[in-house]
Structures are given as structure tokens and as C-alpha cells.
N, C-alpha and C positions, 0 to 999 in steps of 0.2 A: 870497226865492227865487221865490215865486209872481209877484211883480211883474216879475222878470227874464224869466220865461217868457212872460208876457202882452206885455211890450214886444217881445220877440224875435219873437213870432208876428205882431204888428201892424206891425213894421218892414218897409217896402217898398223901402228904398234899394237893396238887392241885386237886386231884380227888374228895376229899370231898367237896371242894368249887364248883366244877362243878356240883356235885350232888345237892347241895343246890340251885344253880342258876336254874337248870332245874326244880326242885320241885317248886320253887317260881314262875317261869314262868307258870307252869301248874296250880297253884292255882289262879294266876291272870287271866288267860284265862278262867278258870272255873267260877270265880266270874263275869267276864264280860258276859259270856253266861247266867248265872242265872239272872243277872241284866237286860239283854235285854229281857229275857222271861217274867220276872215279870212286866217290864215296858209295854210291849205289852199287856199283860193280863189286867193290870190296865187301860190302855188307852181304850181298848175295852169295859170294864165294865163302864168306865166313859161316853163313847159315848152312851151306852145303857141307862144309867140313864138320860142323857141329852135328848135323844129321848123320853123317857117315860114322863119326866117332861114337855117337849114341847107339848105333845099330851094331857095333862090334860086340862079339861075344867076350865076356870077361874070362 
């Protein structure tokens, strides 16, 4: 039983998995933030173009 506890304490395989999960979550959150920023900018530009086209004389 004592050997099992020592081996469990020294085993670092799970730590690598946790690191990758945290890094993947950070990348996903960063991607969502960038996507939201780009979407808002594109929407604002589309509204400006729509306004300019509506104000043109036929």
C-alpha cells in the first residue's frame, strides 16, 4: 500500500493532460473574443455602407 501511494504521488501523467486542457480552453476563449470583435466591426461597417447607399440619389 505504501508503494502505491509513493507511485501515485510521483506520477505526473495527469498533470500534462491538465495543462493541455487549460491551454485548449484558453485558445477557445481567445478565439471567441476575436470572433466577437471582428463580428462587431463588420456589422458596424455594414451599417455604415447601408446608410451611405440609402442616402444616394436615385
